[in-house]
C-alpha positions in Angstrom: 17.5 -44.1 -8.2 13.9 -43.3 -7.7 12.2 -40.0 -8.0 9.5 -39.3 -5.5 7.6 -36.6 -8.0 4.9 -34.6 -6.4 2.8 -32.9 -9.0 0.6 -29.8 -9.1 -0.5 -29.2 -13.1 -1.9 -25.9 -13.5 -2.2 -26.3 -9.9 -5.3 -28.9 -10.3 -5.9 -31.7 -7.9 -6.4 -35.1 -8.5 -4.3 -35.8 -11.9 -3.2 -39.0 -9.9 -6.4 -39.7 -7.8 -5.0 -38.5 -4.6 -5.5 -35.7 -2.4 -2.6 -33.2 -2.9 -1.7 -30.9 0.4 -3.6 -27.7 0.7 -1.3 -25.9 2.0 1.1 -26.6 0.0 -0.5 -25.9 -2.9 -1.6 -22.5 -1.5 2.5 -22.2 -1.7 3.1 -22.8 -5.1 0.2 -20.6 -5.7 2.2 -17.3 -3.4 4.8 -18.5 -5.3 3.9 -18.1 -8.4 2.2 -14.7 -8.0 5.1 -13.2 -6.2 7.5 -13.9 -9.0 5.3 -13.9 -11.6 6.6 -17.3 -13.2 5.4 -19.9 -15.5 6.2 -22.7 -14.0 8.4 -23.4 -11.0 10.3 -27.0 -9.9 12.1 -27.9 -7.3 14.5 -30.6 -6.1 16.3 -31.6 -2.6 19.2 -32.7 -2.9 21.2 -35.1 -0.4 24.8 -34.5 0.0 26.5 -38.2 -0.5 27.0 -40.3 2.8 30.6 -40.5 4.3 32.6 -43.3 1.5 29.9 -42.8 -1.1 30.5 -41.5 -4.2 26.7 -40.6 -5.1 24.2 -39.3 -3.3 20.9 -40.7 -1.7 18.8 -42.5 -4.2 15.9 -40.9 -2.9 15.2 -37.9 -5.3 12.3 -35.8 -3.7 10.5 -33.5 -6.5 7.7 -31.0 -7.3 7.1 -29.2 -10.1 4.3 -27.2 -11.6 4.8 -28.3 -15.3 1.7 -29.2 -17.6 1.2 -32.8 -17.9 2.1 -33.0 -21.4 6.2 -31.8 -20.7 6.1 -34.3 -17.8 5.1 -37.1 -20.1 7.3 -35.8 -22.7 10.2 -35.8 -19.7 10.0 -39.4 -19.4 9.8 -40.5 -22.2 12.6 -38.6 -23.6 14.5 -39.8 -21.1 15.7 -36.1 -19.8 16.1 -36.7 -16.4 19.8 -37.9 -17.4 20.0 -34.4 -19.0 18.1 -31.8 -16.5 21.0 -30.1 -14.9 18.8 -29.5 -11.7 18.4 -33.8 -11.4 22.2 -34.0 -11.3 23.1 -32.7 -7.9 24.5 -29.8 -6.4 27.4 -29.9 -8.6 25.5 -26.5 -10.0 26.0 -24.7 -7.1 29.7 -26.0 -5.4 29.4 -25.6 -1.5 30.7 -21.9 -0.5 29.2 -19.6 1.7 27.5 -17.4 -0.6 25.9 -20.5 -2.6 22.3 -20.1 -0.7 20.3 -17.5 -3.2 22.6 -18.0 -6.1 21.3 -17.7 -9.4 22.1 -19.7 -12.1 20.8 -18.7 -16.1 20.4 -22.0 -17.5 19.0 -20.7 -20.5 22.8 -19.2 -21.6 24.8 -20.9 -19.1 28.3 -21.7 -21.3 29.5 -24.6 -19.1 25.7 -26.8 -19.7 26.8 -30.4 -22.1 25.2 -29.8 -25.3 22.1 -32.6 -24.2 21.2 -30.3 -22.0 20.8 -27.4 -24.1 18.8 -29.0 -26.5 16.4 -30.2 -23.4 15.8 -26.3 -22.8 15.7 -25.6 -26.3 12.9 -28.6 -26.6 11.0 -26.8 -23.5 11.2 -23.5 -25.1 9.5 -24.7 -28.0 6.6 -26.3 -26.0 5.8 -23.2 -24.1 7.9 -23.7 -20.8 9.2 -20.2 -21.6 12.9 -18.7 -22.7 14.5 -18.0 -19.8 15.5 -21.0 -16.8 16.6 -19.6 -13.7 17.9 -21.9 -11.1 18.2 -21.1 -7.7 19.7 -22.6 -4.7 18.5 -22.5 -1.5 19.1 -24.5 2.5 17.6 -24.8 5.2 18.9 -24.3 9.1 20.7 -28.0 9.2 22.5 -27.2 5.7 20.5 -29.5 3.4 20.0 -27.9 0.1 17.8 -27.9 -3.2 17.8 -26.0 -6.8 14.3 -24.2 -7.6 13.9 -24.1 -11.0 11.4 -20.7 -12.4 10.7 -20.7 -15.8 9.5 -17.4 -17.7 8.7 -15.7 -20.8 10.7 -12.9 -21.0 9.8 -12.1 -24.4 11.7 -8.6 -26.2 13.4 -7.7 -22.2 16.8 -8.0 -21.7 17.3 -10.8 -20.1 20.5 -9.6 -17.5 18.0 -6.6 -16.7 15.2 -8.8 -16.1 17.0 -11.2 -13.3 18.4 -8.3 -11.8 15.0 -6.9 -11.1 13.7 -10.6 -10.0 16.9 -11.7 -8.0 15.7 -10.2 -4.5 12.0 -11.8 -5.2 13.4 -15.2 -6.3 16.0 -16.1 -3.9 13.1 -15.2 -1.4 10.7 -17.4 -3.2 13.2 -20.1 -3.4 14.2 -20.1 0.5 10.2 -20.4 0.9 9.4 -23.4 -1.1 12.5 -25.3 0.4 12.2 -25.0 3.8 8.1 -25.7 3.4 9.4 -28.6 1.6 12.6 -29.7 4.0 12.8 -27.2 7.1 13.1 -29.7 9.1 15.6 -32.0 7.4 18.9 -32.4 9.2 20.8 -34.6 7.1 23.3 -35.6 9.7 20.8 -36.8 12.4 18.5 -38.3 9.3 21.8 -40.3 9.0 22.1 -41.4 12.5 18.3 -42.4 12.4 18.3 -44.1 8.9 21.0 -46.5 10.5 19.0 -47.7 12.8 16.4 -48.6 10.3 16.3 -51.4 7.7 15.6 -50.7 4.1 12.5 -52.4 4.3 11.4 -50.8 7.5 12.3 -47.2 5.5 10.4 -48.5 2.7 7.6 -49.3 4.9 7.4 -45.9 6.5 7.6 -44.4 2.9 4.4 -46.1 1.6 2.6 -45.7 5.1 3.3 -41.9 4.7 1.5 -42.2 1.4 -1.1 -43.4 3.0 -1.2 -47.0 1.9 -2.9 -49.8 4.3 -0.1 -52.6 5.5 -2.3 -54.8 2.7 -1.2 -52.5 -0.1 2.7 -51.8 1.2 2.9 -56.1 1.1 1.4 -56.0 -2.2 3.6 -53.3 -3.6 6.7 -54.9 -1.4 6.0 -57.9 -2.5 5.9 -59.2 1.5 3.3 -60.5 3.4 1.1 -58.1 5.2 2.1 -59.2 8.8 5.6 -58.6 7.4 4.9 -55.3 7.1 3.1 -55.1 10.3 6.1 -56.1 11.7 8.3 -53.8 10.4 6.3 -50.9 11.7 6.2 -51.9 14.8 10.2 -52.5 14.6 10.6 -48.8 13.6 7.9 -47.3 16.1 9.8 -48.9 18.8 13.3 -48.0 17.3 11.7 -44.5 16.9 10.4 -44.5 20.4 6.7 -43.8 19.3 3.4 -44.7 20.8 1.6 -45.2 17.5 1.8 -45.9 13.3 1.0 -42.0 12.9 3.7 -40.5 15.1 6.2 -43.1 13.8 5.4 -41.9 10.4 5.4 -38.2 11.4 8.6 -38.5 13.1 10.4 -40.1 9.9 9.3 -37.4 8.0 10.2 -35.0 10.4 13.6 -36.3 10.5 14.3 -36.8 6.7 14.3 -40.5 7.1 11.7 -40.4 4.7 10.6 -37.3 2.5 7.5 -35.7 1.9 4.7 -37.7 0.9 4.2 -38.4 -3.0 1.5 -38.0 -5.8 3.5 -40.3 -8.3 6.6 -42.5 -8.0 9.0 -42.8 -11.1 11.3 -45.3 -11.1 14.5 -45.3 -13.2 
């Protein structure tokens, strides 16, 4: 699988020497101020395709964790035990799932390794309370937002009840800002029209790469990249490269541009 990571450490630009989206950055500032959390992370969770046992291999993750923790996260391979990365099993499909909150700090069903993960995060200053909130868009594409807090001596149950409406609204805002137009059924139909290489080229084009750079990344010739993008343009009925990428993003065939990409 590969993880498409958009990272805003402490809401600063330029960690990976690329330009981050100003509107997303402003949205994160507003959400952080609204709920008064320490950090937040959000992941969109595609449902398994018909006949498949696993979800789409592309997992888009947005996080504001500090750089030091992200380095430790990947070094320790925490992605394999992080509950919010393990699909929507935290929130089985049901009518009341959107807005449902799970306190992962005291979740009895968590595996010992996951409990250790949260204890390690707490020791390193990420907070002592980890709340996962389920969200969905109008097309049924779901996701999870994780909010971290340092509650001090305050009763955590009372804290959660006091924050419940704020957290549900904040999670919905983040999810819809990132995935509000994503239609899984339509995306699957469109994706079946495109080859994997065409989708790969569209993804890297969305990340601002030139034809030559895409060719180097995918180990193919520059003119092959041009051909793939031309084919995608024709299949999506677009007039130019920009509209082709925009259409692929809007349909959910590719995800939001990533600041960094980690291969797992």
